[in-house]
N, C-alpha and C positions, 0 to 999 in steps of 0.2 A: 173853559180851560180843560184840556185833556188830562185826566188823572193818570198817574203812572202806576204800573203794576207793582204791588208790594206783596211779597210772600207773607202769608199769615200762618205761622207755625202752630197756633193754638186751636185751629179749626180743622176738622177732618175733611171738609169739602169746600172748595172755593172756585168760582168761575168768573171771568171778566172779559169784556170786549173793549178794545181801544182802537180808535180810528185816528190816524195822524196825517197832517197835511205835509209834513216833511220828514227828513231822516231823524232817527233816534238811536242812540246806543245805550244799553244798560250800563249804569255807572260801575257795577262790579258783578262778578259771577255769583251765582246762587248754588247752594248745595243743601239738600234737606231730605228727611226721611218721609218723603211723599212721592207719589207718582205724578207725572205731569203730561198733559196732552196739549199740544200747541197747533192751532190751525191757521194757516195763512190765507186770509180772504182776498187781499189785494197787495200787490207789490212783491218785492224780492228782498230776502234777508239773508245774512250770513249767520249761521248758528253754530256755536262751539259747544260740543258735548264730550266730556272726558278728554280723550287724546286726539280728537278729530274735529274738523270743521266741515260744514255742509252748506250748500247753496239751496235756499228754500224759496221756491216760487209759489205764486198764488195757486191754491187748490191742493197744496201739499200738507201733510201732517207730520209733526215731529213728536216722537215718543221718548219719554225720559223716565228711567227707572229710579228706584230709591237711591239716595246718596250719590247721585251722579252730578258732577260739576257741569254747569251750563251758563251760557251767556249769548245774547243776540246783538247784532249791529246792522246798520243799514249798508246796503251795497251802493246806493246813491241817495242823493237828497231828494227823494220822491215820496209821494203819498203811500201809505200802507195801512192795512187793517188786519187785526188778528184777534183770535179768541184763545185764551189760555185757561186751563183748568188744572188744579192739583187736588189730590185726594189721598187719604191714607188707605192702606189695606184693610184696616179695622172698620172702615166705613161700610164695607160690604160683608161684614162678618155674618149678618143674619142670612144673607143669600148664600154665602159660602157653606153655611150649615145645612141649608136645604139641598144644595147641589155639591156634595163633598168631592165628587169625581171631576168637577169642572175647575180648571186652572184659569182664573181670570187675569192673573198679573204677570207671570214669569216672562212672557214674551216682551214686556215693556223694558226689561233689563238687558235684553240681548242687543249687542252692538249692531248687528246687521238689520235691526228693525228701527234704528233711530229715525230714519227718514222714509216716510211712506209717500211715494210720488207716482206720477204717471197714472193717476186715478181718472176714471171716466167722469164726465160732467154729472151723470146720475149718481155716482158714488160720492162725488164732492158735495152735491146738494143734500144727499142723505146725511152725511156727517155734519155738515153745517146746520142742517135743520134740527138735528138732535141737540147740538150745542146751544143753539138759540133757544130751544125749549127749556134747557137746563138753566140758562140765564134767567128766563122769566120765572122759573120755579124757585130760584135761590132765595128770594125774599119771603116766600111763604113758609109758615112754621107749623102747619097742621100735620097730623100723622099721615093723612092721605098724600099730601105733597111730598113728605119725606119718603114715603113708599114709592111714589112715582119717580123721584130723583134717583133712588137706588136702582130701581128696575131699568130705567133709561140708561144709566151709567153702565150697568152690567151688560145690557144689550149692545151698547156702543163698543165696549171692550171686546166682546166676542166678535163683533163685525170687524173691528180693526185687526184682531188676531187672525181672522180668516184672510183679510186683505194682505197682511204681512206674509202669510204662508204662500199665497198666490204670487206675490212679488218675488219671493225667493225662487219659486219654481220657474219663473220667467227670466231669471238671471240676476235678481237683486236690484237694489237701488243704485242710482248713478250720479248722485249729487255730492259725493264726498270729495273734498279738496285735500290733496296729499302732496308731501314734499319729503324727499329722502333725508335731507340734512335735518329738517325739523324732527322727523321721526327718531333720528339718532340722538338728537339733543334731548328729546323727551325721555328716552331710555336712560341717558346720563343723569338727568335730574331725578328720575325715579330711584336711582341707586345712591345719590349723594344729597338728597334734600335736607338731611339733618345737619349737613356741614354748612360752612359759610360759602354762599354762592354769589358771584357777581357777574355782571354782563361781560366785563373784561376777562375774567377768569374762564368763563365758559367759552367765550369766543376763541381764546388761545388754545383750548382743548381741541377745537375743530379747525384751527388754522384759518379763521376768517376774522374780519374786522368787527369790533363791537357795533359800529354803525350798521353794517350789513346784517349782522345777527338780529339787531333790534327791528329793522325794517322787515326782514324775512319772517320773523316770528309773528309779528303783528299782522302781516298780510296773509299768512298761511292759516292761522287759527283764531284770529280775531281777539287775541289777548296779548298784552305786553308780556315780556319775559318774566318780570317780577310778579305779575298777576298769575301767570301759570305756576310759578314756583310756590306762591302763596296757596294756590288751590291744592297742589299736591300735599303741602304741609298741613293744610286744614283737614284734609281727608285723614291723614295720619293722626292728627290731634283728636278728631272725632272718635277714632278707633280706641285711642288711649283713654279718653274720657269715659267711653261706654264700658270698657273692659277692665279698668283699673281704678284705684282710689288715689292716684297720684295727684298732687296739688296742681293748680293752674300754672304756677311758675315752673314746675317740673315738666309738665306737658309742653310748655312753650320752649323750654331748653332742648328737650329731646326731639322736637320737630323742626329745629333750625331757626326759630325766631330769636332775634338778638335781645329783645326786651319783652317782658310780660305785658306791658301796656300796648305795645304794637300788636302782639298776639290777640289780646282782648278785642281790639278795634277791628282787625281783619276777620276774626271769628264771627263777631256780631254782624258785620257787613255781609258775610257770606251766608249765615244761617238764620239771621233774625233774632238770635238769642245770645246772651253772654255765655261764656263757658260754664259758669255755675248754673245758670238757668237751663242750659242744654242738658247738663247732667241730671238735674231734677226732672226735667221733662222726659228724658229718655228712660229714667227709672220708672216714672209713673206709667208710661204707655207700654212698658214691658213687664209689668207686675204679673 
């Protein structure tokens, strides 16, 4: 039986490979204070990141920065294979101290670097080879294996950073899926997420039918309208939890959730932690 990827918020480094015989859609979006590297070995996926969706073909790399909403889905009911890795910035603290002038991470947060595509076969093999070695090293717990993991990860990050720069110089990635109406609706939600939002209400704002809006949104960005709204609200809630001492019920009310129970469930589905656990974890890692 194929194991499903589960984000593990309590570890600083995690890597996993999954091979599937048919289509698969993540049950909910993820958002976390970790970086993520996703490599498509076989198949084609639709990947939602922040406000955009991308078509990810075999041999492409998806780069996700800290605290960025993301979710994948199948394009068709066909086999696929992928490697996903997430890690904290703190994981490479020891190397960052040795090389204080080297920026290992900021390129991962940049929107134009979300999809690294059009790689040569040699580049694809190089990236996949490093990821496979990191998978083999994950279960080893010696100081030597830990040093190897960190050095290999740092080398991979610098390689990906260089490839992103080359891609931009050559005109940028070309896998983004865009729709003007959806872009406008996303802007509307960003301004009104704390209010009561409904499919019918938003559709009337843009003079389209609720049915058309629902289909359009799902097709364009791989999330239902309510999933997208919840994602915007969860990001706002994270910010409040991190920067204030407001209660969970106050945070839920200020970010547009109708009940605290619903807020708790959506927050845990997205982050892997309850709001209280998230506050404790965030304070611990930022001491």
